[in-house]
N, C-alpha and C positions, 0 to 999 in steps of 0.2 A: 565200804560204809564208813569205816575208820578213817578214811583220807578225806571224805567229804566232812566229817566233823572237825579234822584239824583245819581244813580250809575255812570253815565257818568262824573257828576260834580266831583266826588271824585277820578276818575281815574288818573288824572294828579297828584295829591297827592301821590297816591300809587306809580306811576312811579318815581316820584321825590325821595321818599324814598328807592326804590329799586337801583336806579343810586346811590344814596349817599352811600349805604351800600358797593356797588359794589366797589366804588372809595376808601372807608375805608379799605376795606379788600385788595385791591391791594397795598396801601401804608403800611399796616402792613406786608405783605408778603415781600415787598421790604426791609423793615428795617432788617427783619429776616435774609434775604439772605446776607445782607451786614455783619451781625454779624457772620454768620457761615461760610462766604467764598464763593468762586465761586462755582457754582453748579457742580456736578460731573455726568458724564453719569452711567447709569444702571450697576450693576456689581462691581462698586468700592467698596472696604471694609474700615473698619476703618483705617488698617494699611497703605493703600494707601493714605488716607487723612493725616495720620501723616507724611507720607514720604514726600509728595508734601508741606506741611507746613515747613518741616526741609530743604528742598531744597530751599524753598523761603528765609528762614531765613539765608542761607550761602550766597546769593547774595548780593554784595556790589558795591558800585560805582567804576568806573574804578580807579580813584585814590586810593581808599582805597586797591584795589587788588594790584596795584603797590607797595603801601608802605608795604603791607603785604608779598609780595614776596621779596623784598629787606631785610625785617627784617629776613625772613626765611632763606635767603642765608647767611645773617651775622651770624645768630645762627648756621647753618651749620659748618661755618668756625671755629666758637668757639668750637664746638663739635670735629672737626677733630684736631685742635690745642691741646685740652685736650688729646686726644686719643694719639697723637703722643708722648707728654709728658709722659703719663702714659707707653707707650709701651717702651720709652726709657729708663725706669729706672729699670735694673735688675742687670746683671754683666756689666752693663752699660745702662740699661734701664727698661721696665716694672718692677720697682724696686720692691724687696720682701719687705712685709710688715715690718716695722720698731717696734721695742719693743715699742718706742713712737716717734711718728712723730716729727721731729725737725721743729722749725719754719723756713720757707724758707727765704733765704737771697739772695743777688745778687752772692755771691761765689757759692752757691748751683745750681743757676739757670744756671750759665755759666759751670758747670760740667756736667748738664744733657745730652748733646750731646754725651760726653765722654762716660757716664755710658750706654747709650743707644747702642752706637756702641760696646763697650767692653762686653756687655751682650749678644748681638747677636753672636758675634764672639765665646764667651766663650761657649754660649750653642750649638753652631754648631761644635765646635772643636772636641768634644767628639764623636759625630756621624760621622763626617768626618773621624777621625782617625779610628774608627772601620770598615768603609766601606773600607778604604784603606787597613787595615790589613786583611780583608777577601780577598781582592784581592791578596795580596803578601803572604798570609799564616803565617804571623807574629801575635803573640799574644800581646796584650796589657800588659805592665809592669804593676805590682801589685799597683804601685804608682800613677798610671794615665797617665804616659808618653809614649812615645816610638812610633812615627809615623814612623820613619826611621831606626835610628840607634841602638835603643834600649838602655838598661841601660849599662852604662860601668862598666868595674871591678873595685870596689873600692867605687863605690857610695853607699850610703845608705840612709835610710829614718827612723827617730825617731819620735816619736808621744808625744805630751803633751796635756792637757786639758785646755780650756778656758772657763770662765764663762761670759756668755752673758750680756752685759750691756745696760742700757737703750739708745735707739736711734740707736742700731746695727741693721745692715742688712747683708744678706750674702755677699753681694758685698763689703761692708765696711770691714767686717771681713778679707775676702780673700785678700783685698788689703793691710791690716794692717800687715798680715804675709807673704806677698809675694808669694801666690800661686793662681792658677786659680779657679775661683769660681766653675767651674764644679768638680774640684778634691775635694774641700771642701765639696760640696754636696755628692759626691760619698762616700768618707770615712765616713761620718756620715749617710749614707743611708737615705738621705732627698732629697727633691725636692725644686724647687725655690718656690713653694707654701706652704711650711712648715712654720708654724706660730713660730716666735722666742719670747720668753718671757724673762724677766729679771731674771737671775740666771740660766737658761738653762745652762748645760755642754756640750761643743762641743770638739771633737778630731781634733787637727791641726797636720798635717804632716810637717815635718822639714826635707828639702833635704841637705844632705851634699855631695858636689861636690869636690872631690880631685883634686889638681893640676896637670896638664899634662906638659909634657915636649914639647919645640919647638926646631926647627933647628937653631934658633938665637935669640937673644933679641928683634930684630925688629918685629918678627912675633907673632901671637896669638895662643892661645889654641884652637885646633879644638874640639868643643863641640856640642853635639847634642841639638837642640833647645828644643825638647819636654822633654828631661829628665835632661837636665843639664842647658844651658845657660839662659832659661826663669826664673829659680830660682835665678841665680846669679844677674839678671838684672830684678827685678819685676817692675810693672807699679808704676810710680810715683817718680822713682829713677833716679837721674842725672848721667851722665857718660860724659867721654871724648872720642871724636872720632878723631882718627888720620888716615889722608890719608897715605897709605903705600908708595906710589910713591914720594910724595912731603914732607912727614913729618910734614905737616901743621895740627893744631889740631882746635876743636871747641868743645865747651859744648853743651849736648842736654839733654832732658829729655824724658823717655819713657812715653807717655800718654796714650797708650791703645795698642790694637793688640793682638790677640790670637794665630794666625799661624804664625806670625813674630811681630818684634817690630815696632810699629808706633811711630816715634819720632819727636820731634820739637827743633829747636835751641832756646837756652835760651834768646838770646839777639839779637839786631841789628847787633853788632859787629861778633857775632858767624854766623850770616846769611851771612855777607859780605864775612868772610872766606870761607864758603861753596861755595858761588857763584865764588869766585876767583880760587878754586880747580877745580871746574867744567868747568869754563868759561862761567857761566850762569846758568840758571835753566835747569836741564838735567835729562832725564831717565836713562843715561848711568850708568851701575854697575861699581863701583870702589872697590878695596880691601881696607878694613879699619880695624883698631884695636879699639874695644870697650873697654875703661878701666873703670871699675866699682868695687869700694871698693877693689883696689889693684890688681883684676884679669884682665888680658888682653886677650880678646877673639877675635879671627878670625871672621870677618864679611864682608858683602858687602852692598853697600849702593848705591842709587841714590840721586839726588838732585833736585826732582821736587815737589814743594807744591801742595797738593790737598787735597780735602774733608775737614773734621771738623778739629778744633784746639782747644787748651785749653790755649795757651799763646798768649796774645795780644802784640802789639807794638814791635814785634821782626823783622818786615819787612819780614815775611814769612807767606804767606796766606794759612794755612792748616798744614799739617804734611807730613813727607817723610817716606820711608820704609827702614828698616835695616833687612837684611837676615842673617841666620846662618845656620849651617850644618842641613839640612833636613827640614828646615822651608818651609813653603808653601804660595802661594797666598791665600788671603782671598775669592777672587770671585770664584775659583774652587777646592780650596784645593790640588792644583797641585804644584810639585817644579818647579822652573823657572831654566832652565840649565845655563844661564849666570851668575846668582846669585850663583849658587852652585860652579861653576868653579871659580869664583872671591873669595868665602870664602876660598877655598883650597889655592888660591894664597896667601890670607893673612895669612895663617897658615904656608907658606913656603913648601907647597906640590906640587907646579907647577910651 
C-alpha cells in the first residue's frame, strides 16, 4: 500500500514532464515549418516547391508593378525606334555595314529618313521591273534599266573600277557615281549584306546618254526614266524646273526616289514660285522641263508636299514627284496616265 502511495505522489511530476516535452516539440516543429515555408499537400515534388517559390518571388506591390510596366513600355519604344533607324539605312535605310562606321552627327541623322526611303525603293525597283517585264514579255536591259521603253539607239555603258575607301557603303558609292544601288550590286554580283572592306575593288557602270532632238527649243528631250533620265539627274543633284505653259522656273534637288524623281524646292523663294504656278499646292500634273547639267528633259510634275523631306526652312513640308517617260508610282509600280500624257506634251508630241 505504501508503494502505491509513493507512485501516486510522483505521477504529477511525470505528467508535468510529458506536457513540457509535448510543448517543446510543438514549438520546435513550428520553427522548422516557418523556415521551410508553407506545408504542401502529399504528392508535391521538389520542382513544384521551386516553382511556387519562384512565383512568390515574382510578386510585387501594385506600385512596383505599375512602375515596371511603364518602364517596359518605354524600353519597347526605344527598341522600335532603334529598329526603324536600322531598317531605314540601306539604299536609304537598313544600311549596309560600312568599312568603318563614321561617328554620327546631326547631318547624318537628318539624312536617315532619306536613306531608308531610297533603300526600300531601290530594293523593290529591280523586282518590280522584272515582274512587269514578265507581264509585257520584255527582257531587262544588260545595264539594269528598261521598264518600258528599253535602251535607245546610241546609248552605251562603259565600266571602270573603284577602290573602296574607309566609311564607304553601297548606298554612298552608288550615290557618288549617280547609279541605283540595285544596279551597283547586280554588276558586282553582290547583295546588300556583302561586307565591304578597305581596298576592295568594285566595278562601276557609267551610262552615256546621247542628246535627242526636240520639235522646238522650248521642249525637252523625251528620255526613258529607267535607261536614260535617272542617270542624267542622279540623287543629290540640283536642277532647274521650268513650267511649259508660263515659262516660270524654280530650283529643286532630287532627294530620293527610284521609280520616279522625288524632289524638293531649294528655298522659300522657289516654293513661292511653285505655289504661284499651280495656284496653291496641288496634285494636278503640269508639263515641265527639267534642266540639269545643260540637258533639258521632258517631264511632268505636281506641286503637293507630302511624306519625308531633307531640306528644311524652304516653306515646303515634304517632297513632290516629277515623272518622266515610263516612270511609275512607288505605291504599285504602275504608270500614271495623266503624267505620261503630260511628259509627251512637254516633249512637244501632243
